[in-house]
C-alpha positions in Angstrom: 33.0 68.0 249.5 35.0 69.0 246.4 34.2 72.2 244.6 36.2 71.2 241.5 34.6 70.0 238.4 37.2 67.2 238.0 37.2 63.9 239.8 39.3 63.7 243.0 41.4 60.8 241.7 42.1 62.3 238.3 45.6 63.3 237.3 44.5 65.4 234.4 44.2 69.1 234.8 40.8 70.7 234.2 40.4 71.9 230.6 39.6 75.6 229.9 39.0 77.7 226.9 42.0 79.2 225.2 40.3 82.5 225.6 40.4 82.1 229.4 44.2 81.7 229.3 46.2 84.6 230.5 49.2 83.2 228.5 47.1 83.5 225.3 46.1 87.1 226.0 49.6 88.0 227.1 51.0 86.7 223.8 48.3 88.5 221.8 48.9 91.8 223.6 52.7 91.5 223.3 52.3 90.9 219.6 50.0 93.9 219.1 52.3 96.1 221.2 55.3 95.0 219.0 53.4 95.4 215.7 51.8 98.8 216.3 55.0 100.9 216.1 56.0 99.1 212.8 52.5 99.7 211.4 52.5 103.4 212.4 55.9 104.0 210.9 54.9 102.3 207.6 51.6 104.2 207.5 53.3 107.5 207.9 55.9 106.6 205.3 53.1 105.3 202.9 55.2 102.2 202.3 56.1 98.8 203.9 59.8 98.0 203.8 61.2 94.5 203.5 62.9 95.0 206.9 59.6 95.8 208.6 57.8 92.9 206.9 60.5 90.6 208.1 60.3 92.0 211.7 56.5 91.6 211.6 56.9 87.9 210.5 59.3 87.2 213.4 56.9 88.8 215.9 54.0 86.7 214.6 56.2 83.6 214.7 57.0 84.3 218.4 53.3 84.9 219.3 52.3 81.7 217.4 55.0 79.7 219.3 53.7 80.9 222.6 50.1 80.1 221.8 51.0 76.6 220.4 53.1 76.0 223.5 50.2 77.0 225.8 47.7 74.8 223.9 50.0 71.8 224.1 51.0 72.3 227.7 50.1 69.3 229.9 52.0 69.7 233.1 51.9 72.5 235.6 55.1 74.6 236.0 56.9 75.9 239.0 59.4 78.8 239.5 62.6 78.9 241.6 61.9 79.7 245.3 63.1 83.4 244.9 60.5 84.1 242.1 56.8 84.6 242.4 54.6 81.6 241.7 54.4 78.1 242.8 57.6 76.4 244.0 58.7 72.9 243.3 57.8 71.9 246.9 54.2 72.9 246.3 53.9 69.9 243.9 55.7 67.3 246.0 53.7 65.0 248.2 
């Protein structure tokens, strides 16, 4: 008996909400952690500098790229044998 919601012979991974993705929340938290020091500095100085605005845009672009990559991901990934996570051999039949 299978406890999964997907058919046994299906090659497609089971879909889940973007809000259930650890990658999504990791990207959001990394973005917030990167933006907070900029915001605090600008609030204390009572001005937003061009350099800080540029840095904030780069941070948001990075976060956006991670989220888009996560949404578009279709294949599981593996890590080298020495690192935590699934190894290539775990996916081989």
